[in-house]
Backbone as a chain_set.jsonl record, in Angstrom:
{"seq": "MRLPGAPLPPRSSLDLARSPTTVVELDALRAAAWHQHGVAALSVEDIADPWLRQAVTNEANRRWGRRHGGIQHGR", "coords": {"N": [[2.387, -11.885, 31.41], [0.215, -9.603, 32.915], [-0.104, -7.034, 35.279], [-2.948, -6.204, 37.316], [-4.571, -3.211, 36.437], [-2.319, -2.136, 35.296], [-0.681, -0.221, 32.723], [-1.401, -0.595, 29.214], [0.789, -2.284, 26.905], [2.912, -0.428, 24.611], [1.716, 0.295, 21.274], [2.905, -1.069, 18.229], [4.336, -1.138, 14.941], [5.76, -3.346, 14.602], [4.508, -5.359, 15.855], [3.913, -8.619, 15.97], [1.656, -10.08, 16.42], [-0.503, -8.953, 15.265], [-2.916, -9.141, 12.694], [-2.547, -9.295, 9.078], [-3.193, -6.429, 6.958], [-6.42, -6.121, 5.608], [-8.058, -6.414, 2.376], [-10.232, -4.694, 2.249], [-9.635, -2.866, 4.323], [-7.253, -1.784, 3.303], [-8.212, -0.561, 0.971], [-9.817, 1.392, 2.14], [-7.836, 2.958, 3.358], [-6.548, 3.898, 1.068], [-8.619, 5.434, -0.056], [-8.915, 7.39, 1.932], [-6.406, 8.639, 1.741], [-6.648, 9.775, -0.768], [-8.872, 11.546, -0.456], [-8.077, 13.206, 1.707], [-5.458, 14.066, 1.16], [-5.06, 14.232, -1.552], [-3.708, 12.233, -2.863], [-3.322, 9.557, -4.983], [-3.379, 6.158, -4.704], [-2.679, 3.604, -6.583], [-2.91, 0.264, -7.718], [-0.938, -1.063, -10.183], [-1.565, -3.388, -11.513], [-4.305, -3.427, -11.306], [-5.291, -1.647, -13.158], [-7.146, -1.616, -15.967], [-7.06, -0.698, -18.635], [-4.698, -0.964, -21.15], [-3.061, 1.082, -22.273], [-3.284, 3.225, -20.454], [-2.311, 1.929, -18.159], [0.366, 1.504, -18.925], [1.18, 4.167, -19.195], [1.004, 5.089, -16.532], [2.888, 3.395, -15.349], [5.195, 4.225, -16.747], [5.454, 6.865, -15.801], [5.862, 6.429, -13.05], [8.275, 5.012, -13.181], [9.901, 7.023, -14.218], [9.896, 8.886, -12.135], [10.724, 7.442, -9.791], [12.389, 5.36, -10.509], [13.025, 2.069, -11.935], [11.202, -0.866, -10.9], [12.405, -3.365, -8.644], [11.35, -5.746, -8.011], [8.498, -7.952, -8.324], [6.214, -8.464, -11.101], [7.742, -8.79, -14.223], [6.998, -8.836, -16.857], [8.142, -10.377, -18.993], [10.667, -9.286, -19.227]], "CA": [[1.437, -11.618, 32.468], [0.038, -8.178, 33.164], [-0.673, -6.745, 36.587], [-4.206, -5.468, 37.22], [-4.445, -1.762, 36.444], [-1.098, -1.705, 34.618], [-0.963, 0.304, 31.387], [-1.196, -1.51, 28.094], [2.077, -2.06, 26.245], [2.77, 0.464, 23.463], [1.44, -0.327, 19.985], [4.053, -0.982, 17.347], [4.183, -1.786, 13.638], [6.505, -4.598, 14.696], [3.684, -6.303, 16.61], [3.707, -9.789, 15.116], [0.379, -10.7, 16.735], [-1.534, -8.282, 14.469], [-3.161, -9.777, 11.402], [-2.253, -8.412, 7.954], [-4.249, -5.527, 6.521], [-7.326, -6.75, 4.651], [-8.298, -5.661, 1.147], [-11.183, -3.628, 2.581], [-8.895, -1.855, 5.087], [-6.321, -1.139, 2.385], [-8.991, 0.321, 0.107], [-10.221, 2.539, 2.964], [-6.651, 3.805, 3.494], [-6.359, 4.569, -0.23], [-9.669, 6.455, -0.181], [-8.578, 8.48, 2.854], [-5.264, 9.355, 1.171], [-7.171, 10.576, -1.882], [-9.745, 12.62, 0.024], [-7.412, 14.113, 2.636], [-4.167, 14.566, 0.705], [-4.985, 14.295, -3.004], [-2.768, 11.215, -3.307], [-3.99, 8.365, -5.5], [-2.559, 4.949, -4.597], [-3.269, 2.635, -7.506], [-2.144, -0.917, -8.073], [-0.827, -1.077, -11.642], [-2.255, -4.587, -12.002], [-5.748, -3.181, -11.298], [-5.654, -0.751, -14.259], [-7.544, -2.493, -17.071], [-6.684, -0.138, -19.935], [-3.259, -1.165, -21.316], [-2.385, 2.349, -22.535], [-3.23, 3.955, -19.19], [-1.412, 1.181, -17.281], [1.743, 1.791, -19.341], [1.455, 5.573, -18.885], [1.25, 5.164, -15.09], [4.163, 2.717, -15.13], [6.256, 5.09, -17.252], [5.613, 8.002, -14.894], [6.468, 5.924, -11.814], [9.677, 4.717, -13.494], [10.596, 8.294, -14.382], [10.05, 9.54, -10.834], [11.355, 6.662, -8.72], [13.22, 4.281, -11.046], [12.358, 0.795, -12.201], [11.002, -1.767, -9.76], [13.353, -4.479, -8.555], [10.596, -6.962, -7.729], [7.203, -8.0, -8.976], [6.111, -9.018, -12.446], [8.6, -8.07, -15.16], [6.369, -8.94, -18.172], [9.041, -10.92, -20.009], [11.991, -8.633, -19.268]], "C": [[1.415, -10.114, 32.733], [-0.606, -7.982, 34.512], [-1.984, -5.99, 36.422], [-3.969, -3.966, 37.336], [-3.19, -1.24, 35.765], [-1.452, -1.171, 33.235], [-0.715, -0.752, 30.314], [0.171, -1.255, 27.472], [1.876, -1.155, 25.026], [2.487, -0.321, 22.193], [2.638, -0.112, 19.078], [3.735, -1.653, 16.019], [4.946, -3.103, 13.605], [5.74, -5.667, 15.464], [3.328, -7.481, 15.711], [2.37, -10.47, 15.372], [-0.747, -10.094, 15.894], [-1.685, -8.989, 13.124], [-2.855, -8.79, 10.274], [-3.461, -7.54, 7.588], [-5.109, -6.221, 5.466], [-7.479, -5.857, 3.422], [-9.231, -4.481, 1.421], [-10.485, -2.506, 3.346], [-7.931, -1.082, 4.194], [-7.041, -0.165, 1.462], [-9.457, 1.56, 0.872], [-9.048, 3.494, 3.174], [-6.377, 4.567, 2.204], [-7.369, 5.688, -0.418], [-9.363, 7.648, 0.717], [-7.41, 9.296, 2.322], [-5.721, 10.262, 0.036], [-7.948, 11.783, -1.371], [-9.01, 13.65, 0.874], [-6.162, 14.774, 2.056], [-4.051, 14.703, -0.814], [-4.001, 13.306, -3.595], [-3.552, 9.992, -3.756], [-3.02, 7.191, -5.441], [-3.232, 3.859, -5.415], [-2.334, 1.447, -7.684], [-2.125, -0.994, -9.597], [-1.577, -2.275, -12.227], [-3.765, -4.399, -12.064], [-6.211, -2.258, -12.422], [-5.903, -1.604, -15.494], [-7.068, -1.995, -18.432], [-5.168, -0.239, -20.119], [-2.483, 0.145, -21.543], [-2.208, 3.139, -21.236], [-2.276, 3.276, -18.205], [0.044, 1.485, -17.626], [2.126, 3.228, -19.035], [1.769, 5.749, -17.393], [2.601, 4.526, -14.751], [5.329, 3.593, -15.583], [6.516, 6.265, -16.309], [6.266, 7.569, -13.584], [7.947, 5.61, -12.042], [10.488, 6.001, -13.629], [10.889, 8.934, -13.026], [10.933, 8.76, -9.866], [12.254, 5.538, -9.215], [12.426, 2.996, -11.216], [12.237, -0.029, -10.933], [12.013, -2.895, -9.817], [12.647, -5.797, -8.293], [9.288, -6.938, -8.503], [7.291, -8.585, -10.376], [6.905, -8.157, -13.411], [8.049, -8.097, -16.588], [7.372, -9.313, -19.258], [10.392, -10.251, -20.075], [12.919, -9.243, -18.248]], "O": [[2.452, -9.452, 32.768], [-1.555, -8.687, 34.858], [-2.125, -5.209, 35.48], [-3.252, -3.509, 38.226], [-3.006, -0.027, 35.664], [-2.426, -1.623, 32.633], [0.079, -1.675, 30.495], [0.664, -0.127, 27.508], [0.781, -1.119, 24.465], [2.948, -1.452, 22.036], [3.307, 0.918, 19.158], [2.965, -2.612, 15.966], [4.788, -3.889, 12.671], [6.26, -6.757, 15.699], [2.523, -7.341, 14.791], [1.982, -11.356, 14.611], [-1.833, -10.667, 15.82], [-0.699, -9.381, 12.501], [-2.899, -7.578, 10.487], [-4.604, -7.889, 7.881], [-4.583, -6.836, 4.539], [-7.079, -4.693, 3.431], [-9.034, -3.392, 0.881], [-10.709, -1.33, 3.061], [-7.809, 0.137, 4.316], [-6.543, 0.929, 1.199], [-9.489, 2.657, 0.314], [-9.237, 4.71, 3.17], [-6.017, 5.744, 2.238], [-7.019, 6.77, -0.889], [-9.533, 8.794, 0.303], [-7.416, 10.522, 2.436], [-5.238, 11.385, -0.103], [-7.709, 12.911, -1.803], [-9.289, 14.844, 0.774], [-5.836, 15.906, 2.411], [-3.057, 15.23, -1.313], [-3.51, 13.507, -4.706], [-4.355, 9.451, -2.996], [-1.958, 7.23, -6.061], [-4.227, 3.27, -4.992], [-1.118, 1.608, -7.787], [-3.18, -0.991, -10.232], [-2.155, -2.183, -13.31], [-4.446, -5.124, -12.79], [-7.416, -2.101, -12.622], [-4.985, -2.242, -16.009], [-6.71, -2.8, -19.291], [-4.42, 0.339, -19.331], [-1.363, 0.289, -21.052], [-1.127, 3.654, -20.953], [-1.524, 3.949, -17.499], [0.864, 1.699, -16.733], [3.266, 3.496, -18.656], [2.695, 6.476, -17.037], [3.364, 5.07, -13.953], [6.338, 3.694, -14.884], [7.667, 6.615, -16.05], [7.134, 8.271, -13.065], [8.781, 5.911, -11.188], [11.64, 6.055, -13.198], [11.979, 9.455, -12.794], [11.789, 9.34, -9.198], [12.834, 4.823, -8.397], [11.311, 2.857, -10.712], [13.049, 0.085, -10.016], [12.427, -3.326, -10.893], [13.273, -6.855, -8.345], [9.017, -5.999, -9.252], [8.32, -9.13, -10.776], [6.763, -6.935, -13.42], [8.604, -7.425, -17.457], [7.451, -8.663, -20.301], [11.207, -10.621, -20.921], [14.071, -8.825, -18.135]]}, "num_chains": 1, "name": "protein.A"}
C-alpha cells in the first residue's frame, strides 16, 4: 500500500515484476551500443556464414576464454 503523494519506490534490476526484455528492445539496445560506443553485440548463432561465425568465436575465445554454457557443437 502506498500513501497518496508518497514517492515511488526506487527502480531496480532486481524488480521481479518487470517482464523480460523483448527481442525488439534487445535489438534497439544493440543498435544504440553500435551508434554511441562503436560496440557490436552479435549473437554467434545469428551469423549465417560459417567461416565468419568461427572467426568471431575464435576472437571471443582468445579475449575472454571459452564459454562454459550454451551449445558446444559436439565437444
